[in-house]
Residue, then its C-alpha position, 0 to 999 in steps of 0.5 A: m516114881e521109877y528111876t534108872f541108874e546105869s554104870s558105864v560099859k566096862q570091858v572084862e578081860c575074860p570070855q562072856t561065858a566064863v563071866y556068866k557062869n560065875l555070876c549066875d550062881l551066887n555061891n561063886i561070890g565066895k571065891y571073890g570075897d577078898r575083892i568086896p570092899p569091907e566098908f561097902l558090905d557087912n554081914f554078907t550071906f548068899d546062896s545060889d539064887s540070892m544074896e543078903v547084905d548090909i549096905n552102908p548107909v542103906g541098910r539090910m537088902k536081899l537080892v534074888i535072881t529072877e531071870r537068867a538068860e545065858p550068856k547075856h544077862i542076869k536079872f535081880q529083884t529086891e525082896k528085903a530092902p528099904i527101896d524096891c528095885k530091880m537090877w541086871i547085869q548085861l554081858k555082850e561078847q566083844t571078842p572070843q576072849t573079852c566081853l562088855m559088862k553094864l549094870t542097871i538099876k531101876a528103883d521105885m522112889t520118891p523124887l525126894v529120896k532120889m535127890m538124897a540117894g541118887n548120886k550114892i546109887k550111881d556111885g555104888i553101881e559104878k563101883m560094883a561094875d568096876m569091881l566085877s569087871k576086874i575079876p579074872y573069871d576064867q582063872n576061878m572056874e572049878 
């Protein structure tokens, strides 16, 4: 069965275009490596279109960007993962200097797996949204 997990809507204190330009090229993750909690990710590798991580306790996961819709959203699909899922980052301009962000995951899993992992996925997507919403994207543009 497919289950949906959503973060709360976060306000980002940067223009929508600056956030999008940084997130649509995963090479930019290197700029923010100090903001990724070490207990959350190990052996993190990335290129412009994909990232591969060890997520405790899930295991190795590869996310590939499947769609970019500037400046509104970025969609991902898992390639190597214990659970088949899709993720997207949605952005909406709030003012010329701020935007709103929401993360969504749709995961294909059994009801038993949802019962065991659902709260961890929900907590994880909320923590990821918190982390992404606090990055000063407009200060890191090259």
